[in-house]
N, CA, C and O atoms as a DFTB+ gen file, in Angstrom:
208 C
 N C O
     1  1       0.839      -1.173       0.000
     2  2       0.000       0.000       0.000
     3  2       0.892       1.247       0.000
     4  3       1.869       1.302       0.747
     5  1       0.568       2.246      -0.827
     6  2       1.384       3.469      -0.874
     7  2       1.372       4.219       0.449
     8  3       0.416       4.121       1.218
     9  1       2.414       4.952       0.705
    10  2       2.516       5.737       1.934
    11  2       1.498       6.870       1.937
    12  3       1.114       7.384       0.886
    13  1       1.068       7.249       3.140
    14  2       0.148       8.366       3.321
    15  2       0.750       9.295       4.357
    16  3       1.270       8.847       5.379
    17  1       0.678      10.588       4.092
    18  2       1.172      11.587       5.026
    19  2       0.023      12.530       5.346
    20  3      -0.505      13.190       4.450
    21  1      -0.370      12.602       6.618
    22  2      -1.419      13.522       7.035
    23  2      -0.757      14.802       7.526
    24  3       0.194      14.771       8.306
    25  1      -1.282      15.927       7.050
    26  2      -0.653      17.225       7.300
    27  2      -1.711      18.203       7.784
    28  3      -2.853      18.174       7.327
    29  1      -1.320      19.074       8.719
    30  2      -2.212      20.143       9.147
    31  2      -1.538      21.483       8.897
    32  3      -0.315      21.606       8.949
    33  1      -2.368      22.480       8.625
    34  2      -1.871      23.841       8.448
    35  2      -2.183      24.606       9.729
    36  3      -3.333      24.646      10.166
    37  1      -1.174      25.205      10.321
    38  2      -1.337      25.891      11.597
    39  2      -1.467      27.406      11.444
    40  3      -1.470      28.128      12.441
    41  1      -1.573      27.888      10.227
    42  2      -1.721      29.329      10.011
    43  2      -3.078      29.786      10.549
    44  3      -4.102      29.188      10.218
    45  1      -3.100      30.834      11.372
    46  2      -4.379      31.322      11.902
    47  2      -5.284      31.906      10.820
    48  3      -6.489      32.029      11.037
    49  1      -4.741      32.262       9.677
    50  2      -5.522      32.842       8.588
    51  2      -6.008      31.803       7.580
    52  3      -6.685      32.149       6.612
    53  1      -5.669      30.540       7.797
    54  2      -6.024      29.489       6.853
    55  2      -7.277      28.749       7.327
    56  3      -7.414      28.444       8.511
    57  1      -8.175      28.469       6.407
    58  2      -9.417      27.765       6.726
    59  2      -9.291      26.242       6.609
    60  3     -10.211      25.517       6.989
    61  1      -8.174      25.757       6.093
    62  2      -7.961      24.316       5.919
    63  2      -7.318      23.750       7.178
    64  3      -6.246      24.205       7.577
    65  1      -7.943      22.780       7.801
    66  2      -7.375      22.255       9.035
    67  2      -6.428      21.081       8.803
    68  3      -5.440      20.948       9.526
    69  1      -6.703      20.217       7.808
    70  2      -5.803      19.097       7.522
    71  2      -6.046      18.566       6.122
    72  3      -7.103      18.789       5.532
    73  1      -5.048      17.859       5.597
    74  2      -5.186      17.175       4.319
    75  2      -4.243      15.991       4.294
    76  3      -3.325      15.903       5.109
    77  1      -4.466      15.079       3.359
    78  2      -3.642      13.888       3.241
    79  2      -2.907      13.887       1.909
    80  3      -3.442      14.301       0.881
    81  1      -1.693      13.423       1.953
    82  2      -0.900      13.219       0.738
    83  2      -0.766      11.720       0.553
    84  3      -0.211      11.032       1.410
    85  1      -1.267      11.214      -0.554
    86  2      -1.188       9.796      -0.871
    87  2      -0.154       9.621      -1.978
    88  3      -0.350      10.084      -3.102
    89  1       0.918       8.968      -1.660
    90  2       1.978       8.748      -2.641
    91  2       1.573       7.601      -3.549
    92  3       1.245       6.515      -3.070
    93  1       1.593       7.828      -4.838
    94  2       1.251       6.772      -5.789
    95  2       2.493       6.199      -6.464
    96  3       2.379       5.354      -7.351
    97  1       3.640       6.637      -6.064
    98  2       4.897       6.128      -6.602
    99  2       5.939       6.221      -5.501
   100  3       5.685       6.825      -4.458
   101  1       7.078       5.646      -5.713
   102  2       8.128       5.651      -4.691
   103  2       8.710       7.045      -4.523
   104  3       9.307       7.602      -5.445
   105  1       8.526       7.593      -3.340
   106  2       9.081       8.914      -3.017
   107  2      10.449       8.703      -2.375
   108  3      10.652       7.715      -1.669
   109  1      11.384       9.615      -2.608
   110  2      12.674       9.510      -1.921
   111  2      12.484       9.570      -0.404
   112  3      11.546      10.204       0.081
   113  1      13.354       8.924       0.328
   114  2      13.242       8.870       1.790
   115  2      13.308      10.242       2.451
   116  3      12.760      10.427       3.538
   117  1      13.964      11.201       1.819
   118  2      14.130      12.504       2.454
   119  2      12.987      13.482       2.159
   120  3      13.061      14.643       2.562
   121  1      11.937      13.041       1.468
   122  2      10.781      13.908       1.206
   123  2       9.936      13.982       2.465
   124  3       9.612      12.962       3.073
   125  1       9.582      15.204       2.847
   126  2       8.774      15.400       4.049
   127  2       7.846      16.584       3.888
   128  3       7.665      17.102       2.786
   129  1       7.268      17.001       4.980
   130  2       6.299      18.096       4.984
   131  2       6.894      19.378       4.409
   132  3       6.189      20.130       3.737
   133  1       8.145      19.636       4.651
   134  2       8.791      20.872       4.178
   135  2       8.830      20.977       2.654
   136  3       9.067      22.060       2.119
   137  1       8.605      19.883       1.957
   138  2       8.631      19.883       0.494
   139  2       7.289      20.241      -0.139
   140  3       7.176      20.292      -1.363
   141  1       6.274      20.488       0.683
   142  2       4.933      20.763       0.178
   143  2       4.429      22.118       0.671
   144  3       4.986      22.699       1.603
   145  1       3.373      22.608       0.034
   146  2       2.713      23.841       0.473
   147  2       1.232      23.542       0.701
   148  3       0.683      22.593       0.143
   149  1       0.607      24.360       1.522
   150  2      -0.811      24.209       1.803
   151  2      -1.598      24.507       0.527
   152  3      -1.363      25.535      -0.108
   153  1      -2.517      23.638       0.143
   154  2      -3.281      23.886      -1.080
   155  2      -4.272      25.043      -0.950
   156  3      -4.788      25.527      -1.958
   157  1      -4.540      25.488       0.265
   158  2      -5.490      26.584       0.472
   159  2      -4.786      27.943       0.556
   160  3      -5.100      28.859      -0.204
   161  1      -3.837      28.063       1.483
   162  2      -3.199      29.376       1.700
   163  2      -1.830      29.501       1.033
   164  3      -1.250      30.587       1.010
   165  1      -1.313      28.408       0.495
   166  2      -0.033      28.378      -0.240
   167  2       1.199      28.612       0.650
   168  3       2.279      28.923       0.148
   169  1       1.033      28.462       1.958
   170  2       2.167      28.595       2.875
   171  2       2.841      27.236       3.053
   172  3       2.184      26.199       2.968
   173  1       4.136      27.243       3.297
   174  2       4.826      25.983       3.567
   175  2       5.385      25.949       4.984
   176  3       5.562      24.873       5.556
   177  1       5.662      27.108       5.549
   178  2       6.246      27.169       6.885
   179  2       5.258      26.771       7.972
   180  3       5.673      26.426       9.079
   181  1       3.955      26.811       7.683
   182  2       2.934      26.535       8.701
   183  2       2.440      25.097       8.664
   184  3       1.508      24.756       9.392
   185  1       3.030      24.253       7.842
   186  2       2.603      22.851       7.765
   187  2       3.312      21.996       8.793
   188  3       4.507      22.153       9.044
   189  1       2.543      21.077       9.390
   190  2       3.090      20.126      10.345
   191  2       2.512      18.752      10.049
   192  3       1.339      18.631       9.694
   193  1       3.327      17.722      10.192
   194  2       2.848      16.353      10.017
   195  2       2.000      15.963      11.223
   196  3       2.319      16.315      12.358
   197  1       0.923      15.237      10.968
   198  2       0.076      14.702      12.028
   199  2       0.569      13.287      12.312
   200  3       0.531      12.423      11.436
   201  1       1.023      13.058      13.516
   202  2       1.520      11.733      13.920
   203  2       0.358      10.926      14.455
   204  3      -0.349      11.359      15.365
   205  1       0.166       9.749      13.883
   206  2      -0.926       8.878      14.327
   207  2      -0.486       7.949      15.414
   208  3      -1.283       7.148      15.903
């Protein structure tokens, strides 16, 4: 099963509380939250991984 990364945006001005990234191909091991931006507010510094 492909990896899934759950992410939350902590920006007080953003209306998106969380989203999931579903990898459909092999991602390099060093890819993490810092490599993505929020699809709503376009910020990257305010993203945090949700640990299950």
